[in-house]
DOMI-359845 format. One record per atom (N, C-alpha, C): x, y, z. Coordinates in pm, whole numbers, plus 32768, in hexadecimal, padded with zeros to 4 digits. Atoms other than C-alpha are relative to their C-alpha. Example, Ala and Ser with C-alpha at 12.3 -4.5 7.8 and 13.67 -1.06 7.14 Angstrom:
% DOMI-359845
80597F898000
84CE7E3E830C
805A80788000
7FAE7F897FFA
85577F9682CA
7FB3806D8049
//
This chain:
% DOMI-359845
803A7F818001
A52295074BFC
7FA480157F88
804A7FFF8084
A4AB94DF4A90
7F7D7FC28012
807980497FE8
A3AA93EE4B0A
7F968058804A
80577FA97FAF
A32694EC4BFF
7FC9806F7FA5
802D7F9C8050
A31395FA4AFB
7F937FD47FA5
80668037805F
A259951A4A09
7F827FE9804E
8081800E7FAF
A15C94D44B24
7FBF80828018
80407F7A7FF9
A11F963E4B54
7FB080267F85
803C7FE8807F
A0D4965E49E9
7F7F7FAD7FE8
8075805A800D
9FE1953549FB
7F9280268061
80677FD67FA9
9F2595E24B10
80017FCC8090
800D803C7F81
9F7895094C3C
802180648070
7FD57FA07F9C
A03196194CFC
7FA080758001
804C7F887FFE
9F6497364C82
7F6A7FE68021
808180297FF2
9E1D96794C9C
7F9E80407F9A
80507FD08065
9D9596F64B56
7FAD7FA37FAE
805280678050
9D1895A84AD4
7F707FF58032
808F80177FDA
9BA995664AD9
7FF07F7C8043
801180867FB7
9B43945B4BCD
7FC77F8F7FB0
8041806B8046
9A7793A24AC8
80547FC57F86
7FAB80308070
9B98936F49CF
80477F7A802C
7FD680797FE0
9C00920B49D7
807F7FE47FA3
7F8180318056
9D649196496E
7FE47F787FBB
80118079804D
9D7B90844870
80047F808053
7FE7806A7FA7
9E068F9A497A
7F817FE0804C
807580157FAB
9CDC8FD24A58
7F7D7FDC7FB8
8075802E8052
9BE18FAF493C
80047F6C7FE9
7FFC8096800E
9C648E5348F7
7FE07FB68081
802A804C7F7F
9C408DF44A68
7F7080008019
80927FFB7FF0
9ADE8E7E4A73
7FB97F9F7FAB
80438053805C
9A8B8DB04943
80197F6F8021
7FE8808C7FE6
9B0B8C7B49EA
807C7FC17FC1
7F84802C8043
9C4D8C5B4917
807280048065
7F997FFD7FA8
9D488BE74A0B
808780037FBC
7F777FFD8039
9EAE8C4749BE
805D7FDC8070
7FAC802C7F93
9F7C8B6A4A9E
80717FB47FC7
7F948040803C
A0C88B2C4A02
80467FAD8062
7FB8805F7FA5
A19D8A174A96
807480448049
7F967FB57FBC
A2B48B0F4ADC
7FE4808A8014
801D7F787FD4
A2558C454B9E
807E80378031
7F787FDB7FC6
A3BC8CCE4BBD
7FF180898057
80077F957F9A
A4008DCC4CC8
8021808A7FD2
7FE87F768040
A48B8EEC4BF5
805F80508067
7FB27FB07FAE
A52D90164CA3
7FB1802B807C
803D7FD57F87
A4E690824E04
802A80918025
7FCA7F777FE9
A58791E14DDE
7F90805A802F
80667F9A7FD7
A442929F4DEB
7FB97FD48088
803480267F78
A3CC91C94F14
8059802E8069
7FA77FD17F9B
A50E92284FCE
7FED809C8017
80127F617FF7
A4E8939E4F74
7F8480228046
80897FDF7FC0
A37493A64FDF
80087FDB8099
7FED801D7F75
A3D392F6512A
8056805E803D
7F9C7FA07FC7
A4EC93E95160
7FBB80888019
804C7F857FF4
A3F895085135
7F9F7FFC807B
806D7FFD7F96
A2E194935218
80387FE98092
7FC680127F73
A3C9942D5333
80378089803D
7FEA7F797FC4
A41295A5535B
7F988018806B
80687FFC7F9B
A2C995905414
801D7FBC8075
7FDC804B7F93
A350948254EE
806D8043804F
7F987FBB7FBE
A48395555543
7FB7806F8057
80567F9F7FAB
A38F966A55AE
7FB37FCE806C
804080487F9D
A2D0956C5674
805F7FEE8075
7F9F80137F9D
A40495095732
8030807C804F
7FD87F857FD2
A471966A5764
7F9C8037805F
80707FCF7FB7
A32196C657F6
7FF87FB1808E
800680557F83
A325959558F4
806F80248053
7F8D7FEA7FAF
A48495DE5962
800E808D803A
7FF07F6C7FE7
A455975C5983
7FF8801F809C
801D7FDF7F78
A3D7974A5AE7
80727FD7805C
7F9280367FA4
A51996995B70
806180668016
7F927FA37FEC
A63097945B37
7FC780928025
80387F7D7FEC
A54898C95B67
7FC48011807E
804C7FFD7F8E
A4AE98785CB0
803280738066
7FDB7F9D7F98
A585994E5D99
7FF9808F7FC9
80027F7B803B
A59D9A715CA0
7F7480367FF4
80927FCE8004
A4239A8F5C67
7FD08018808E
802D7FE77F78
A3D59A6A5DD2
804580878046
7FC67F867FCC
A4C99B825E32
7FD2807F7FBC
802A7F848051
A4749C755D0D
7F70801B801F
80867FDA8004
A3019C565D34
7FBD7FE48089
803580147F73
A2E09C0B5EAD
7FAC7F8E800F
805880737FF9
A2379ABB5E83
80177FA58074
7FE980687F9C
A1F999B95F97
801B7F7E7FBC
7FF08084803A
A243984A5F5A
7F857FC87FC3
80828039802E
A0D598065F35
7FE580437F7F
80187FBE8084
A0B699125E24
80587FCE7F98
7FA5802F806D
A1E2988E5D6C
7FD37F6C7FD1
80318082801F
A157972A5D81
7F7C80127FA2
80707FEC8061
A01297AD5CE0
803C802D7F82
7FC47FDF8086
A0E398595BD4
80307F8A7FB3
7FD1807A804B
A18F97145B85
7F937FA97FD9
80638051802A
A05696505B78
7FA880337F9D
80587FC78064
9FA197435A9A
801E7FD07F71
7FDB803B808D
A06796B5596E
7FAA7F857FE8
8052807C8016
9FAE956E59A5
7F6E80207FF8
808A7FDD8010
9E5F962159D2
7FEA80257F6A
80067FD0808A
9E9396D05880
800C7F897F9F
7FE8807A8056
9F11958757F0
7F7E7FA87FF9
807180498004
9DD094DA5854
7F9380447FA6
805D7FB9805C
9D0195E557A2
80327FF07F7F
7FCB80198091
9DDB95B7566A
7FEB7F767FD6
8014808D801E
9DC994425681
7F707FE37FE4
80928013800F
9C4A9455569D
7FDA801E7F6A
802A7FD6808F
9C399509554D
80667FC97F98
7F9280238068
9D71946A54A3
7FCD7FBA7F90
802A8053806B
9CC2935753EE
7F9D80477FA3
80607FB18050
9BAD943C536B
804680647FA6
7FB57FA48054
9CA2954C52FF
804A7FBC7F9C
7FAA804A8064
9D8C94525252
7FAA7FB57F91
805780398069
9C6393B351A0
7FBF80707FA3
80367F97804F
9BC794FB5137
8066804C7FB2
7F9A7FA0803B
9CFA95CD50DD
80707FA47FB9
7F93805B802B
9DE394995091
8070800A8065
7F8A80047F9F
9F21943B5144
805280828003
7FAC7F81800E
9FE1956250BE
7FB4807C8039
804C7F937FC8
9EC696515110
80007FFE809A
800680007F65
9EBA95DC527E
8085802C8038
7F747FCB7FCF
A036960E52A1
800A80987FE6
7FFC7F6B8006
A0069775521E
7FBB803F8073
804D7FCF7F97
9F0097B55320
80587FF78086
7FB080137F80
9FE6972E5439
8072805B8000
7F8B7FA98006
A108980353BF
7FCC808E801F
803A7F827FE0
A034993953D8
7FE38017809C
80197FFB7F6B
9FC498E9553A
8089800A8048
7F8A7FFC7FB2
A12B98A255A7
804880837FF3
7FC87F81800E
A1B199E75514
7FC88064805C
804C7FA17FA9
A0A49AB355CC
80267FE58093
7FF280247F6A
A0DC99EF5713
809080308028
7F7C7FDF7FCF
A2579A1F5718
801C80958003
7FF77F707FF7
A2439B8C56D0
7FC0803B8075
80467FCD7F8A
A1489BBA57DB
80577FDE8087
7FB3802C7F8E
A2229B0458E2
808480608003
7F8C7FAB8002
A3579BC2586E
7FF780968032
801F7F797FDE
A2BF9D1E58A9
7FA980068072
805D7FFF7F8C
A1EB9CBB59E0
804480588075
7FD17FAF7F7F
A20A9DB75B02
7FBD7FCF8086
8046802B7F87
A11B9CFD5BF2
7FCF7F737FE5
8022808B8013
A0919BA05C21
7F947FE07F99
8070801C8052
9F569BBB5B50
80347FEA7F66
7FCE80238082
A0039BEA59F6
80597F8E7FF7
7FA0807B7FF2
A1069AEC5A60
7FAF7F827FEB
8051806D8006
9FFA99FA5A96
7FB57FE97F7B
803A80048084
9F449A53595F
80587FD37F91
7F9D802D8062
A0759A28588C
801C7F6B8009
7FF480887FE6
A0AE98D3592A
7F8F7FA27FCC
806F8042802F
9F50986F58D4
7FFF7FF97F70
7FFC80068091
9F7398D0576A
80677FA57FCA
7F9E805F8029
A0B498185744
7FD27F6E800F
803480817FDB
A01196EC57E1
7F9D7FD77F90
806080278062
9EEF96FE56E0
80497FCF7F82
7FAE801B807D
9FEF96FD55C3
80437F72800F
7FC5807F7FE6
A0B195D55666
7F9D7F897FF9
8064806C8008
9F6B95095690
7FE07FDB7F6D
8018801E8087
9F2A952B5517
80807FB87FC0
7F8280438032
A09494C954CC
80037F74802B
7FEB80767FCF
A09193A055A8
7FA67F967FBB
805880618052
9F7A92F654D5
80327FFD7F69
7FFC7FF7808F
9FC893815378
80857FCD7FCD
7F7D802B8035
A142933F5356
80067F6F7FEF
7FED808A8018
A13D91CB5399
7F9B7FC97F96
8063802D8063
9FF9919D52C8
803D801B7F71
7FD17FCD808F
A094925C519B
80727F9E7FDC
7F9180508023
A1D9919751B1
7FD87F717FDB
802D808E8010
A127904551D3
7FB77FEF7F78
804580118076
A04F909250A8
8054801E7F7B
7FAC7FF88072
A16690F44FBA
80747F967FEC
7F9080547FFD
A25E8FEF501A
7FE97F7C7FC2
80138089802C
A2978EA14F6B
80107FA28088
800A80567F85
A2518D78505F
807F7FD78044
7F8380377FD0
A3AF8D0B507A
80508070804D
7FBF7F937FB8
A41E8E615105
7FA1804E805A
80647FB07FBB
A2DA8ECF51B7
8028800F8090
7FDC7FFF7F6B
A3568E715318
80708060801C
7F897FAD7FEE
A4A98F205302
7FDD808E7FDE
801A7F6D801E
A42690595257
7F9C803C805C
805C7FCA7FA5
A2FE90795344
804380258080
7FBB7FEE7F87
A3E2905B5469
805F807A7FFB
7FB97F818001
A4A9919053EA
7FB380658048
80527F9A7FB0
A38692545481
803180008088
7FCD80017F7C
A3FD91E955D1
808A802E800C
7F757FCF8005
A5669217557F
800C80927FFB
7FF57F6B800B
A5289380551E
7FC28047807A
803C7FC57F82
A45893BB5649
806C800E806F
7F8F80087F9E
A584935B5723
806680637FD8
7F9E7F9D8037
A66594355647
7FD0808B802A
80347F867FD4
A57E955A568A
8017801E8096
7FE67FEB7F77
A59D951C5800
809280178020
7F6E7FE57FEB
A717950757F0
802B808D7FD4
7FDB7F7F8032
A722964E572B
7FD7805F806D
801E7FAD7F92
A65396FB583C
80477FFB807C
7FA780127F93
A7239674594B
8089804A7FEF
7F7A7FC2801B
A86896E558AD
7FEF809D7FF0
80127F6D8009
A7E6983F5852
7FE180418084
801E7FCE7F76
A758986459B0
8072801E805B
7F837FDD7FB8
A8B398595A38
804680837FD2
7FB57F988039
A91B997A595F
7FB080887FF8
804A7F828013
A7F89A70593B
7F9080028071
806D7FF37FA5
A6DB9AF75A12
7F897FC77FCD
807C804B802F
A57E9A715A09
7FBB80477F95
80517FAE8071
A4F29B8E5933
803E7FE37F79
7FBB80248086
A5FB9B59581C
7FDD7F6A7FD8
801180878024
A5C499E35838
7F647FF07FC9
808B80108036
A4449A135800
7FF980407F70
80027FCD8080
A47E9AF156D4
804C7FA17F99
7FC580648050
A56B99E65644
7F9C7F967FD9
805D805E801E
A44498FD5653
7FB180127F76
80537FE88080
A3A799A45519
80507FCF7F84
7FB680248079
A4BC99315436
7FCF7F847FC1
802580858030
A44297CB5410
7F717FFE7FB9
80797FFC804A
A2D7981353B8
8005804F7F84
7FEF7FB2807D
A348991C52C1
80407FAD7F93
7FBD80598067
A43498215216
7F9D7F947FD1
80688063802A
A3139723521A
7F9F802D7F9A
80587FC5805B
A22698165177
803A80097F74
7FBC7FE78081
A328985F505D
80117F6D7FBD
7FE7808C8042
A37D96E95026
7F7F7FC07FD4
807780478023
A212967A5007
7FDF80217F65
800E7FDD8085
A20C972E4EB3
804F7FAA7F9C
7FAC80488054
A31296394E31
7FDD7F6D7FF7
8021808B7FF7
A27594EB4E8C
7F6D7FE07FD3
808480268028
A15094204E11
7F997FE98075
806180287FA8
A00993E64ED0
7FFE7F70800B
8019808F7FF3
9FBB928A4F5A
7FAB7FC97F95
8053803F806A
9F4991B34E32
7F7E7FBD8039
807A803B7FCE
9E5490F64F0E
7F9C80688024
80667FA07FE4
9DAF92314F7E
7FC4803A7F77
802F7FCD8083
9D9F92B14E1B
7F977FA17FBE
805E806D8033
9CF491694DAD
7F7F80048055
80767FF97FB7
9C0991814ECF
7F9F807A7FDD
80577F83802C
9B8592D94E6C
7FDD800E7F6E
802980078094
9B6492814CFC
805B804C7FA3
7FAD7FB1805C
9C8B933C4C70
805D7F9D7FB5
7FC680768040
9CE5921F4B8A
809480187FB2
7F897FE7804F
9DE192C84A9F
8078802F8065
7FA57FD27F9D
9E9793654BD0
80387F868047
7FD2807A7FC1
9EA1920F4C76
80687FB87FB1
7F9F804D8054
9F4D916C4B57
808480557FFC
7F877FB3800D
A044928D4B30
804F8000807F
7FB97FFF7F7D
A09792904CA4
80447F79801A
7FD180887FEA
A0C391144CB2
807E7FE77FA8
7F908013805F
A1A891194B79
808380568030
7F8B7FB27FC2
A27792334C13
804B7FBB8069
7FBC80367F86
A2AB917B4D56
804A7F7F7FD3
7FB6808D801F
A30D902D4CAB
8070800C7F98
7F9D7FEB8075
A3E590C44B8C
7FC37FF87F79
80377FFB8087
A3A5910F4A1D
7FFA7F807FBC
7FF6807F804D
A4038FB749A8
7FB57F898040
804480627FB1
A3418EF64AAE
7F767FEA7FC3
808F8017801D
A1FE8E404A4B
7FAE7FF38081
804E7FEB7F8E
A1118EAC4B55
7F747FBF7FFC
808780338010
9FD98DFB4ACD
7FDC7F978061
802080677F9D
9FE98CD84BBF
7FE0804F808A
80197FBF7F90
9FFF8DBD4CE8
7F8080577FFD
80767FB38010
9EF98EA74C63
7F7E7FAE7FFE
80778054800D
9E078D904C15
7FDE7FDA80A2
801380287F7D
9E2B8D184D89
7FC5806E805C
80337F917FB7
9DF78E6F4E12
7F7180237FE8
808B7FDF802F
9CC08EBD4D39
7F9D7F958027
805880717FD7
9C2E8D5D4D84
7FDB80128096
801F7FE87F6E
9C478DA94EF5
7FAC80738018
80557F897FF5
9BB88F014ED8
7F737FFC7FD0
808A801E802B
9A9E8E994E05
7FAD7FB2805C
8040804D7F9A
9A3E8D8E4F01
7FE180518076
80157FA17F88
9A598E99501A
7F8D805B7FDC
806B7FA7801B
997F8F8B4F5F
7F827FD27FF1
808480448007
98728E904F3B
7FC07FF7808B
804080047F74
984C8E9B50BB
7FBD80828024
80477F8B7FD2
97688F82516F
805F806A803E
7FAF7F977FCF
97F290D651DD
801D7FE68097
7FD4802C7F76
98B3909B5323
7FE7806B8069
80177FAB7F89
986391325476
80617FCB806C
7FA180287FA0
9927912755B1
7FCF7F84804C
803080807FBE
98439013563E
80177F897FB0
7FD9806A8048
98A58F3B551E
80897FC3802F
7F82803D7FC9
99FA8F1355C1
7FEF7F95805D
801A80617F9C
99568E4856C6
7FC17F7C7FD0
8033807F803C
98DE8D3B55D3
80647F9D8011
7FA880707FDE
99698BE35607
80787FF57FA7
7F958011805A
9A398BE854C8
807680608009
7F957F997FEC
9AF98D1D5539
80327FF3808A
7FEA80017F6F
9B0A8CC256AB
80937FE68017
7F7E801C7FE3
9C648C205699
806680727FE2
7FA97F918032
9D038D4155CC
7FF980728068
80147F8D7FA2
9C708E4356C5
804A7FE18084
7FBB802A7F87
9CEE8D8157F1
809380127FFE
7F697FF98015
9E4B8D655764
802D808E7FF6
7FD77F6D8015
9E628ED356F7
7FF280508071
80127FC37F7A
9DD18F615831
805B7FD2806B
7FAF803E7F86
9E748E725919
809E80277FF8
7F6E7FDB800E
9FD98EAC5883
801A80908024
7FE17F807FDC
9FB49020589A
7FF0801E8090
80077FE87F6D
9F3890245A00
807A7FCE804F
7F99803C7FB1
A0428F3B5A70
808A804D7FDC
7F857FB58021
A154900159B2
800480818057
80047F817FB0
A0EB913B5A77
80167FDC8097
800380267F74
A0AE908E5BC8
807B7FC18035
7F68802B7FDE
A21290025BBA
804D80788026
7FCA7F907FCB
A26991695C05
8066804D7FAB
7FA27FC28051
A32F91D15ADB
8003809D7FFA
80037F6C8012
A2B793345AAF
801380458088
7FD97FBC7F84
A2D6937A5C26
80A0800B8008
7F6B80057FFF
A44693195C00
804080707FA8
7FC87F9B8060
A47E93F15AC9
7FD6808D8028
802E7F7C7FE0
A3B0951C5B47
805680378075
7FCD7FD47F88
A45F952E5C98
808C7FB68017
7F8680487FFC
A5AF94805C4E
806A80468060
7FA47FB57FA9
A68195925CF6
7FE67FF28094
802D800A7F61
A5BA958C5E42
801F7F6F802F
7FE4808E7FCB
A5DB940A5E4B
80917FF18019
7F76800E7FE1
A74C94155E25
8033804C8071
7FD37FBE7F8C
A77895205F2B
7FD67FB88075
802080447F8E
A6AE94586013
804B7F7F8018
7FAA80707FEF
A78593335FCD
809380148024
7F787FE07FCE
A8B793F26047
806480317F9E
7FA17FD08064
A94694755F00
800480A18009
7FF57F747FE9
A9BC95E35F1B
7FD4804B7F80
802F7FBF8078
A97596305DAB
7F8F7FA47FBD
806A804A803E
A82195A85D3E
7FEE80167F68
80047FE98097
A83796525BE7
805C7F9C7FB9
7F9F804F8042
A97295975B92
7FDA7F707FFD
802F808A7FF7
A8E794435C04
7F897FF17F9F
806F8003805B
A7A994975B34
802B7FF07F71
7FD180038094
A87494D059FB
80377F6C7FE3
7FC880908016
A92993785A31
7F8B7FA17FE1
807380558016
A7D292D15A51
7FD180127F6D
803B7FEB807D
A761937C5914
804F7FC47F8C
7F9F803A8066
A892930E584B
7FE77F668002
8016808A7FFC
A85E91AA58C3
7F737FE87FBA
80818016803F
A6EC91BF585A
8004800A7F66
7FF180008080
A744922D5704
80437F8C7FBB
7FB180648031
A845911E56D1
7FB87F758003
804780857FF4
A76E8FFF574E
7F80800D7FB3
80747FFD805C
A63F90775689
80287FE27F77
7FCE802D8079
A71690545556
80187F697FFB
7FE380967FF2
A7768EF655C8
7F6D7FBB7FF3
8084803C8011
A6018EA755EF
7FC480007F76
802B7FF58089
A5AF8F29549C
803B7F9E7FA2
7FB38060805D
A6B78E5353F8
7FCF7F738016
8032808E7FE5
A6248D1B54A0
7F6C7FEC7FE4
808B8005800F
A4BD8D695465
7FD97F9B7F98
802F8050806F
A4998CB65314
80487F807FFD
7FB280827FFA
A58F8B9C5378
7FCF7FA3806E
803680577F8F
A5288B2454CF
7F6B7FFC8012
809A7FFB7FED
A3BD8B9454C1
7FE180618073
80387F987FA6
A2E08C6E5598
7FF67FBC8095
8018803D7F84
A28A8B7A56AF
80737FEA8058
7F8380157FAC
A3E78B0D571C
80318083803F
7FC47F847FCE
A45F8C745731
7FAA803A806F
80617FCD7F99
A31F8CD75800
801F7FB8807D
7FF0804A7F8F
A35D8BC258F1
808780238044
7F7B7FDF7FD2
A4D28C085910
7FFE808A8043
80077F767FD3
A48B8D7D5942
7FAF800A8088
804A7FFC7F88
A3798D535A48
80507FC88068
7FBA80407F94
A43C8C575B06
807980538037
7F8B7FAD7FE0
A57B8D355B01
7FCF80718054
80257F937FB6
A4BB8E5A5B74
7FD57FE0808F
802980247F7B
A4268DA35C93
80767FDF8064
7F8F80197FBB
A5748D275D09
804F808B8030
7FBE7F807FE8
A6098E8F5CE7
7FB080528069
80567FB27FA5
A4E68F355DA7
800F7FC58087
7FE780337F80
A5208E415EBD
808B80318038
7F7A7FCD7FE4
A6948EA25EC1
7FF3808B8037
800C7F6A7FD3
A63C901A5ED0
7FB380058082
804480067F83
A53A8FD35FDF
80537FDC8075
7F9B802E7F96
A6428F1260AA
805980698029
7FA27F887FE5
A733903C608B
7FCA805B8053
80387F9A7FAD
A640912C6116
7FDD7FD08080
801F80397F77
A5D79042622C
80878003805A
7F8480077FC9
A747901E6280
801F8092803A
7FE17F797FDF
A77B9198628C
7FA180378065
80687FD77F8C
A64391C66365
80197FBF8081
8001804E7F7B
A69990C16474
808D7FEB802C
7F7780217FD1
A82090B76486
805280887FF9
7FB67F7F7FF2
A91F91C364E2
809A7FDB7FD0
7F6E8021801B
AA6C9104648B
802780387F75
7FD17FBD8075
AB2E91B66384
80167F977F85
7FDF80688067
AB8B907162C8
7F7B7FDB7FCB
80818023803D
AA19901362B1
7FBB80657FB2
80397F8B804B
A9B6916A623E
8042800C7F6E
7FC77FFA8085
AABB915B612A
7FD77F887FAF
803D80668055
AA3C900B60C5
7F7980167FD4
808B7FDA8028
A8E0908B60BD
7FFB80647F83
7FF27FAA806F
A94B91A05FD0
80257FBB7F81
7FE380578071
A9EB90A45EEF
7F897FB17FCA
807A80518022
A8B98FC75EF4
7F9C80517FB5
80697FAE8040
A7D790ED5E9E
8028801E7F70
7FC87FE98089
A8B591445D74
7FEB7F8E7F9D
800880768053
A8C08FE25CF4
7F6B7FDC7FE5
808D80238010
A74B8FB35D2E
7FBF805F7F9B
80427F9D8061
A6E090F65C79
80377FE97F6E
7FCF801F8082
A7CD90AE5B5A
7FC97F7F7FBB
803E807D8029
A7478F4C5B42
7F7080137FDA
808B7FE08015
A5E58FCC5B57
7FEE80427F76
80057FB88082
A61790C65A35
80297FA47F88
7FCE8060806E
A6DA8FBC5967
7F9B7F9B7FD9
806A806B8027
A5D98EAB597B
7F85803D7FCD
80777FC08033
A4B88F985950
801880247F5D
7FE17FD4808A
A55C9021580A
80027F877F99
7FF9807E805E
A5918EBC577E
7F7D7FE17FCF
808A802E8027
A4218E6D577A
7F8D80508034
80777FBA7FD5
A31D8F215854
7FF4808E7FD0
80087F75803D
A36B907757BE
7FBC80017F7F
80337FFE8086
A32490365651
7F937FA17FD6
8051806A8039
A27B8EE55625
7F6C80108018
80947FEF7FEE
A1228F4156C7
7FC5805F7F95
80327FAD8072
A100905C55C0
800B7FBE7F7F
8000804C8079
A1708F7054A8
7F8B7FA57FEE
806F80637FF5
A06C8E705513
7F7F80407FE8
80797FB08014
9F648F81552D
7FEA801E7F6B
800D7FDE808F
9FA98FE453C2
7FE27F917FA5
801080848057
9F908E805347
7F847FB8800F
807480667FDC
9E5C8DCE53FB
7F7980377FDC
80907FD68022
9D398EB0539D
7FF0801B7F6D
801F7FEE808E
9C918EAF5248
7FED808C7FDB
80117F6F801E
9C7B8FF85185
7F70802E8029
80847FCC7FD1
9B01901451D0
7FFA8020809C
80027FE87F72
9B4C900A5349
807D804D8035
7F7E7FB97FD4
9C9F90BA534D
7FE48085803C
80127F807FCB
9C10920B5388
7FCD7FFB808E
802D80087F7E
9B4A91B254B8
80597FB98058
7FB180507FAA
9C2590A6553C
8088804A8019
7F897FC07FE9
9D60917B5509
7FE580788064
80247FA07FAA
9CC3929A55C1
7FEE7FCD808A
801980317F7C
9C5891C256E9
808B7FC88035
7F7880307FC5
9DB891185702
8057806C8021
7FA87F907FE1
9E6B926256EC
7FD1804A807D
803B7FC87F92
9D7D92F257E6
80277FBA8083
7FE080527F90
9DC091D858CE
8096800E8026
7F677FED7FE7
9F3D920258B4
8010808C8051
7FEE7F787FBD
9F269375590F
7FB180048088
80447FF77F8C
9E1F933D5A23
80637FB2806B
7FA180487FAB
9F1292405AC2
807C80528027
7F8D7FA87FEB
A03393325A92
7FD180708064
80257F8D7FB9
9F6D94495B33
7FF17FD3809C
800A80357F7E
9F14936B5C63
80887FF98045
7F73801C7FC2
A08293055C9C
804F80838015
7FB77F8B7FE4
A11F945E5C6D
7FC7805E805E
80457FAB7F95
A01B95135D43
801C7FCE8088
7FF3802E7F78
A03A94295E62
80967FD0802C
7F7480367FD9
A1B393C45E4A
80458059806C
7FB97FB97FA3
A23994E25F11
7FC87FF08092
803F80137F7B
A14094AD602E
80297F738032
7FEB80867FD6
A1779337602E
80A67FFA801C
7F65800B7FE7
A2FF9366601A
8017804B807D
7FE27FBD7F7F
A2F3945E6140
7FD27FA88075
803280517F9E
A22993686202
805C7F8D801E
7FA880787FF8
A30F923761C2
80457FEC7F78
7FC1800B8084
A415923B60AD
80187F6D7FDF
7FDE80918010
A46190CC60DF
7F787FB47FD1
8082803F8024
A2E7906460D2
7FD180217F81
80277FD48086
A2B2912D5F9D
803F7FA47F96
7FBE8051805C
A3AB90575EDF
7FDB7F6D8014
803280897FE1
A3398F195F7A
7F6C7FE47FBF
807D7FFA8045
A1D98F6B5EF4
80147FE77F61
7FDE800C8094
A2698F985D94
80337F747FE3
7FD2808B800F
A31A8E415DBE
7F8D7FA67FEA
8079805A8002
A1D28D965DFA
7FB180117F7E
803F7FEA8082
A1348E385CBF
80537FC17F92
7FA5803A806C
A25E8DC55BF0
7FF57F5E7FFE
8015808C7FF5
A22B8C605C6F
7F7B7FD97FC0
8085801A8045
A0BA8C6A5C07
800580137F6A
7FF67FE68095
A11E8CEE5AB3
803A7F817FBB
7FC2807C803C
A1F68BB15A6E
7F887F9B7FF1
806D805C8007
A0B88ADA5ABF
7FA480297F8B
805D7FD38064
9FDE8BB659DD
80317FE57F7A
7FC8801D8083
A0D38B9058B5
7FF77F6E7FDD
800480938013
A0E98A1958E1
7F787FCE7FE1
808B80318016
9F6F89EC58ED
7FB9803D7F8D
805D7FC6805D
9EE48ADF57FB
803780477F8C
7FBE7FBC806F
9FD98B975713
802E7FA07F95
7FD580558078
9FFD8AF755B4
808A802D7FC8
7F857FD58054
A13D8AF754E3
7FCF802A7F76
80217FBB8087
A10F8BE153B2
806B80177F9D
7F877FE98057
A2738BD0531F
7FDD7FAF7F7D
8002803D808A
A2828B8751AA
7F6A7FE67FC3
808780108036
A1078B9D516B
7FC5808C7FD4
80387F7F8036
A0508C9E5098
7F9080338061
80627FC17FAE
9F5E8D8C514A
7F767FB57FEA
808A80418018
9E328CE1509A
7FFA7F75803C
7FF580897FC6
9EB28B895113
7FEB800B808F
800A7FF47F70
9ED38C035279
7F6F801E8020
80837FDB7FDC
9D808CA35280
7F937F947FE2
805580688015
9CDF8B8151E1
7FFD7F8E806B
7FF180677FA0
9D668A9252E9
7FB0802C808B
80477FCA7F96
9CD68B7953F9
7F667FF17FF4
808980048018
9B838B765363
7FCB7F677FFB
//
């Protein structure tokens, strides 16, 4: 905490330092004096852990928002007299708002900083939850959902980018995956509370997480890479020193960051069309492809409408089954995070996509049996298969496909392209989510079995995509990863 207080005095938190003041370390770098000691020791990661703990409050709010439509479906429909079509629209409006937020996320995070972007998302989420909680008819209900979605869209880009930029390379994978871990925690919280309170109280409860995030942002440093990029040299040095510990020699890391940024600053100003240059093509294909496949595997449809799926599978209490799924999701996401920097990104992605494909086939088979056979023994078997399949689907998704696409997105784009590329990738993710969540109820009503067989095919294609195109980024600095893509 003393480190954080000293940073406030130096102007990093308060923003009082002039942008043209250069720290001694950066002056040496600019003059060509390389300070590359043989031993760049790691120092303390306490401030990194504190900073990560603060920003993942946004991730909890993200998961809370995504899971809100599952336990509240019957209550909102009854209280406000909505049709199934109107409720499907309400559920999908989160993704519409998130697309809008994702479109602006890179620009806001570049202009206001990573912390500034998180403040903006908190304000939108607070306004949205209050609007939903006090809604008397469908219009304010939908407007509130849209506002929350906008905040979630900003969060989905900014949190993993901030964590990736402050983390030492040896811990970047596991720390960035905490974003997904706490998204699943937020979903579990909303499922549990949804069994105890009505939908209005649940909506008001949603303001807790953005309020805590707003408060916590005053205690943590800004991303050093962003500070260096905007020319706040003294703040850059203070933030990096705080994140690595008082006793750590940060000159080696600072030199590498500044050399990369100086090289990027020499390039022409980037435009969206620049993303389609040959040198960025692979990074764009990997980033966009992983996000589309993550969504078309059907995860948000399962999370948004878990209760309805379990009821259709023959379970009397869809809410209870949903809670069990959410608990499994949290536990398996923690397992995936612990493996991230040991086994690597690619193996976990392939295991996850393959496991999801098998699980979707099992769920599809269970629905097919229920639709074509009347024997009680077969129907009981079908219910057991559906539970095994859904738990397997959530488990394998949580190990890899949940968090790793966001980790890779935060790693593969250079700073000069991160604003545009991050917005594009986040927009792609939410566009895919919107398509799936809007159409799922209609597709599920048409053929529940075919719905999951389609998800199975997408999962199989995902395995091929990872094998052919996705690189391994474990144990490499951001600058090394980005250089290899160029």
